[in-house]
DRENTORKOL-3810 file (N, C-alpha, C; in nm, 4 decimals):
REM DRENTORKOL-3810
@n.u->0.0686; n.v->-0.0968; n.w->-0.0215; ca.u->-0.0090; ca.v->-0.0110; ca.w->-0.0101; c.u->0.0949; c.v->0.1374; c.w->0.0397
@n.u->0.2210; n.v->0.1588; n.w->0.1453; ca.u->0.2626; ca.v->0.2419; ca.w->0.0756; c.u->0.3239; c.v->0.2924; c.w->-0.0464
@n.u->0.3541; n.v->0.1900; n.w->-0.1469; ca.u->0.4508; ca.v->0.1713; ca.w->-0.3117; c.u->0.3442; c.v->0.2381; c.w->-0.3684
@n.u->0.2363; n.v->0.1737; n.w->-0.3408; ca.u->0.0780; ca.v->0.2507; ca.w->-0.4607; c.u->0.1164; c.v->0.3902; c.w->-0.3792
@n.u->0.0546; n.v->0.4204; n.w->-0.3125; ca.u->-0.0106; ca.v->0.5368; ca.w->-0.2255; c.u->0.1844; c.v->0.6086; c.w->-0.2901
@n.u->0.2990; n.v->0.6038; n.w->-0.2522; ca.u->0.4335; ca.v->0.6892; ca.w->-0.3156; c.u->0.4276; c.v->0.7156; c.w->-0.4679
@n.u->0.3784; n.v->0.6029; n.w->-0.4909; ca.u->0.3465; ca.v->0.6880; ca.w->-0.6580; c.u->0.3249; c.v->0.7380; c.w->-0.6870
@n.u->0.1771; n.v->0.7750; n.w->-0.6588; ca.u->0.0671; ca.v->0.8415; ca.w->-0.6725; c.u->0.1069; c.v->0.9261; c.w->-0.6289
@n.u->0.1350; n.v->0.9902; n.w->-0.4761; ca.u->0.2154; ca.v->1.1386; ca.w->-0.4845; c.u->0.3153; c.v->1.1748; c.w->-0.5579
@n.u->0.3826; n.v->1.0745; n.w->-0.6041; ca.u->0.5029; ca.v->1.1070; ca.w->-0.6468; c.u->0.4618; c.v->1.1855; c.w->-0.8300
@n.u->0.3947; n.v->1.1200; n.w->-0.8430; ca.u->0.3495; ca.v->1.1801; ca.w->-0.9722; c.u->0.2322; c.v->1.2488; c.w->-0.9594
@n.u->0.1692; n.v->1.2712; n.w->-0.8469; ca.u->0.1805; ca.v->1.4738; ca.w->-0.8161; c.u->0.1959; c.v->1.5543; c.w->-0.7508
@n.u->0.3496; n.v->1.4796; n.w->-0.7656; ca.u->0.5381; ca.v->1.5806; ca.w->-0.7393; c.u->0.4841; c.v->1.6221; c.w->-0.5795
@n.u->0.4289; n.v->1.4871; n.w->-0.5203; ca.u->0.3805; ca.v->1.5850; ca.w->-0.3748; c.u->0.4830; c.v->1.4775; c.w->-0.3143
@n.u->0.5842; n.v->1.3886; n.w->-0.4063; ca.u->0.6498; ca.v->1.2072; ca.w->-0.2699; c.u->0.7094; c.v->1.2086; c.w->-0.2905
@n.u->0.8071; n.v->1.1353; n.w->-0.2983; ca.u->0.9740; ca.v->1.0702; ca.w->-0.3131; c.u->1.0498; c.v->1.1439; c.w->-0.3279
@n.u->0.9567; n.v->1.0473; n.w->-0.4364; ca.u->1.0040; ca.v->0.9809; ca.w->-0.5724; c.u->1.0393; c.v->1.1323; c.w->-0.7608
@n.u->1.1177; n.v->1.1459; n.w->-0.7673; ca.u->1.0778; ca.v->1.2727; ca.w->-0.9227; c.u->0.9593; c.v->1.2389; c.w->-0.9689
@n.u->0.8976; n.v->1.3007; n.w->-1.0267; ca.u->0.7806; ca.v->1.3148; ca.w->-1.0816; c.u->0.8411; c.v->1.3420; c.w->-1.2184
@n.u->0.8927; n.v->1.2973; n.w->-1.2709; ca.u->0.9676; ca.v->1.2415; ca.w->-1.4175; c.u->1.0151; c.v->1.1122; c.w->-1.4196
@n.u->1.1088; n.v->1.0775; n.w->-1.3310; ca.u->1.1225; ca.v->0.9135; ca.w->-1.2773; c.u->0.9327; c.v->0.8659; c.w->-1.3448
@n.u->0.9055; n.v->0.8651; n.w->-1.2488; ca.u->0.7455; ca.v->0.8218; ca.w->-1.2164; c.u->0.6233; c.v->0.8265; c.w->-1.3460
@n.u->0.6685; n.v->0.9463; n.w->-1.4432; ca.u->0.5819; ca.v->0.8857; ca.w->-1.5493; c.u->0.6693; c.v->0.8332; c.w->-1.6202
@n.u->0.7615; n.v->0.8544; n.w->-1.6290; ca.u->0.7909; ca.v->0.7159; ca.w->-1.7602; c.u->0.7955; c.v->0.6355; c.w->-1.6468
@n.u->0.8282; n.v->0.5907; n.w->-1.5834; ca.u->0.8119; ca.v->0.4357; ca.w->-1.4727; c.u->0.6499; c.v->0.3811; c.w->-1.5604
@n.u->0.5394; n.v->0.4772; n.w->-1.5505; ca.u->0.3897; ca.v->0.4343; ca.w->-1.5760; c.u->0.3605; c.v->0.4612; c.w->-1.6818
@n.u->0.4629; n.v->0.4753; n.w->-1.8458; ca.u->0.4876; ca.v->0.5036; ca.w->-1.9367; c.u->0.4957; c.v->0.3716; c.w->-1.9605
@n.u->0.3618; n.v->0.3202; n.w->-2.0734; ca.u->0.4329; ca.v->0.1784; ca.w->-2.2246; c.u->0.5740; c.v->0.1234; c.w->-2.2275
@n.u->0.6257; n.v->0.0837; n.w->-2.2665; ca.u->0.7673; ca.v->0.0504; ca.w->-2.3033; c.u->0.7552; c.v->-0.0333; c.w->-2.4263
@n.u->0.6436; n.v->-0.0617; n.w->-2.4775; ca.u->0.7070; ca.v->-0.1238; ca.w->-2.5919; c.u->0.5230; c.v->-0.1272; c.w->-2.5993
@n.u->0.4934; n.v->-0.1469; n.w->-2.7678; ca.u->0.3537; ca.v->-0.1769; ca.w->-2.8412; c.u->0.2364; c.v->-0.3132; c.w->-2.7759
@n.u->0.3602; n.v->-0.4071; n.w->-2.7632; ca.u->0.2678; ca.v->-0.5233; ca.w->-2.7731; c.u->0.2186; c.v->-0.5803; c.w->-2.6298
@n.u->0.3101; n.v->-0.4733; n.w->-2.5482; ca.u->0.2750; ca.v->-0.5287; ca.w->-2.3603; c.u->0.2508; c.v->-0.4074; c.w->-2.3071
@n.u->0.2527; n.v->-0.4312; n.w->-2.1763; ca.u->0.1619; ca.v->-0.2864; ca.w->-2.1119; c.u->0.3180; c.v->-0.2764; c.w->-1.9650
@n.u->0.3884; n.v->-0.2995; n.w->-2.0564; ca.u->0.5362; ca.v->-0.3254; ca.w->-1.9816; c.u->0.6044; c.v->-0.1848; c.w->-1.9487
@n.u->0.5453; n.v->-0.1041; n.w->-1.8062; ca.u->0.5885; ca.v->0.0321; ca.w->-1.7667; c.u->0.7715; c.v->-0.0397; c.w->-1.7022
@n.u->0.8652; n.v->0.0594; n.w->-1.5740; ca.u->0.9599; ca.v->0.0794; ca.w->-1.5496; c.u->0.9459; c.v->-0.0512; c.w->-1.4316
@n.u->0.9583; n.v->-0.1215; n.w->-1.4327; ca.u->0.9069; ca.v->-0.1449; ca.w->-1.2910; c.u->0.7362; c.v->-0.2181; c.w->-1.3021
@n.u->0.6669; n.v->-0.1897; n.w->-1.3208; ca.u->0.4830; ca.v->-0.2423; ca.w->-1.3109; c.u->0.4623; c.v->-0.1858; c.w->-1.4360
@n.u->0.3472; n.v->-0.3183; n.w->-1.4838; ca.u->0.2408; ca.v->-0.3499; ca.w->-1.5940; c.u->0.1673; c.v->-0.1814; c.w->-1.5685
@n.u->0.1242; n.v->-0.0796; n.w->-1.6511; ca.u->0.0621; ca.v->-0.0172; ca.w->-1.7142; c.u->-0.0450; c.v->-0.0551; c.w->-1.7598
@n.u->-0.2222; n.v->-0.0404; n.w->-1.7255; ca.u->-0.2739; ca.v->-0.0661; ca.w->-1.8201; c.u->-0.4019; c.v->0.0529; c.w->-1.8894
@n.u->-0.4678; n.v->0.0891; n.w->-1.9533; ca.u->-0.6229; ca.v->0.1423; ca.w->-1.9427; c.u->-0.7784; c.v->0.1048; c.w->-1.9846
@n.u->-0.8156; n.v->0.1874; n.w->-1.9447; ca.u->-0.9739; ca.v->0.1664; ca.w->-1.9525; c.u->-1.0153; c.v->0.2036; c.w->-1.9764
@n.u->-1.1599; n.v->0.2205; n.w->-2.0035; ca.u->-1.2118; ca.v->0.3830; ca.w->-2.0585; c.u->-1.2576; c.v->0.4025; c.w->-1.9418
@n.u->-1.1759; n.v->0.3565; n.w->-1.7855; ca.u->-1.3118; ca.v->0.4820; ca.w->-1.7059; c.u->-1.1952; c.v->0.5880; c.w->-1.6195
@n.u->-1.0363; n.v->0.4610; n.w->-1.6615; ca.u->-0.8729; ca.v->0.4861; ca.w->-1.5499; c.u->-0.7813; c.v->0.4300; c.w->-1.6329
@n.u->-0.7011; n.v->0.4721; n.w->-1.5836; ca.u->-0.5246; ca.v->0.4065; ca.w->-1.6326; c.u->-0.4945; c.v->0.3967; c.w->-1.4959
@n.u->-0.4219; n.v->0.2663; n.w->-1.5241; ca.u->-0.4140; ca.v->0.2073; ca.w->-1.3274; c.u->-0.2798; c.v->0.1060; c.w->-1.3538
@n.u->-0.2132; n.v->0.1175; n.w->-1.2287; ca.u->-0.0464; ca.v->0.0158; ca.w->-1.2336; c.u->-0.0341; c.v->-0.0844; c.w->-1.1583
@n.u->0.0285; n.v->-0.1671; n.w->-1.2004; ca.u->-0.0117; ca.v->-0.2794; ca.w->-1.0643; c.u->0.1305; c.v->-0.2978; c.w->-1.0968
@n.u->0.1319; n.v->-0.4324; n.w->-1.0269; ca.u->0.2536; ca.v->-0.6050; ca.w->-1.0141; c.u->0.1672; c.v->-0.6692; c.w->-0.9030
@n.u->0.2867; n.v->-0.8338; n.w->-0.9617; ca.u->0.1743; ca.v->-0.9222; ca.w->-0.8856; c.u->0.3008; c.v->-0.9701; c.w->-0.8399
@n.u->0.3386; n.v->-1.0663; n.w->-0.7284; ca.u->0.4276; ca.v->-1.1414; ca.w->-0.7061; c.u->0.3886; c.v->-1.2848; c.w->-0.6516
@n.u->0.4852; n.v->-1.3499; n.w->-0.6653; ca.u->0.3717; ca.v->-1.4871; ca.w->-0.6250; c.u->0.5749; c.v->-1.5937; c.w->-0.5847
@n.u->0.5894; n.v->-1.6560; n.w->-0.4741; ca.u->0.5672; ca.v->-1.8052; ca.w->-0.4424; c.u->0.5505; c.v->-1.8958; c.w->-0.4124
@n.u->0.5943; n.v->-2.0188; n.w->-0.3063; ca.u->0.5490; ca.v->-2.1652; ca.w->-0.2705; c.u->0.4491; c.v->-2.1282; c.w->-0.1640
@n.u->0.3328; n.v->-2.0924; n.w->-0.1377; ca.u->0.2556; ca.v->-2.0340; ca.w->-0.0499; c.u->0.2100; c.v->-1.8927; c.w->-0.0431
@n.u->0.2741; n.v->-1.8125; n.w->-0.0918; ca.u->0.3215; ca.v->-1.6695; ca.w->-0.1438; c.u->0.2309; c.v->-1.5880; c.w->-0.2007
@n.u->0.1110; n.v->-1.5846; n.w->-0.2387; ca.u->0.0780; ca.v->-1.4246; ca.w->-0.3877; c.u->0.0186; c.v->-1.3224; c.w->-0.2839
@n.u->0.0843; n.v->-1.2068; n.w->-0.4437; ca.u->0.0087; ca.v->-1.1005; ca.w->-0.3526; c.u->-0.0250; c.v->-0.9796; c.w->-0.5008
@n.u->-0.0142; n.v->-0.8889; n.w->-0.5173; ca.u->-0.0457; ca.v->-0.7592; ca.w->-0.5441; c.u->-0.0394; c.v->-0.6232; c.w->-0.5342
@n.u->-0.0389; n.v->-0.5497; n.w->-0.6203; ca.u->-0.0467; ca.v->-0.3879; ca.w->-0.6091; c.u->-0.1334; c.v->-0.3527; c.w->-0.7313
@n.u->-0.2051; n.v->-0.2706; n.w->-0.6753; ca.u->-0.2720; ca.v->-0.1718; ca.w->-0.8341; c.u->-0.3125; c.v->-0.0382; c.w->-0.7825
@n.u->-0.3160; n.v->0.0517; n.w->-0.8563; ca.u->-0.2771; ca.v->0.1687; ca.w->-0.8157; c.u->-0.3371; c.v->0.3000; c.w->-0.9356
@n.u->-0.4432; n.v->0.3486; n.w->-0.9520; ca.u->-0.5002; ca.v->0.4852; ca.w->-1.0255; c.u->-0.4382; c.v->0.5684; c.w->-1.0250
@n.u->-0.4124; n.v->0.6074; n.w->-1.1590; ca.u->-0.3586; ca.v->0.6921; ca.w->-1.2247; c.u->-0.4199; c.v->0.8135; c.w->-1.1766
@n.u->-0.5256; n.v->0.8385; n.w->-1.1999; ca.u->-0.6029; ca.v->0.9441; ca.w->-1.1596; c.u->-0.6222; c.v->0.9490; c.w->-1.0062
@n.u->-0.5471; n.v->0.8758; n.w->-0.8724; ca.u->-0.6043; ca.v->0.9515; ca.w->-0.7426; c.u->-0.6014; c.v->1.0588; c.w->-0.7284
@n.u->-0.6639; n.v->1.1471; n.w->-0.6513; ca.u->-0.6380; ca.v->1.2186; ca.w->-0.5728; c.u->-0.5497; c.v->1.2305; c.w->-0.4707
@n.u->-0.4382; n.v->1.2493; n.w->-0.3872; ca.u->-0.3204; ca.v->1.2559; ca.w->-0.3028; c.u->-0.4220; c.v->1.3275; c.w->-0.2297
@n.u->-0.3525; n.v->1.2560; n.w->-0.0801; ca.u->-0.4556; ca.v->1.2940; ca.w->0.0810; c.u->-0.3782; c.v->1.3668; c.w->0.1665
@n.u->-0.2007; n.v->1.3527; n.w->0.0904; ca.u->-0.0952; ca.v->1.4160; ca.w->0.1827; c.u->0.0201; c.v->1.4101; c.w->0.1216
END
């Protein structure tokens, strides 16, 4: 959750990461796959979002964030 919030805040220029870096991170790097830099990016009719999944034996996780989310801090 902290990573998702930090990406969202930085996208608005209010976070720890450089805004240009985050915009590059959320830009698809190939035409045939939705790969950003370190995350996957998807565009739908209603919003754009980023996500990353992980798994190993006995553990699965995913984080998902909306790029249009408003920062609360």
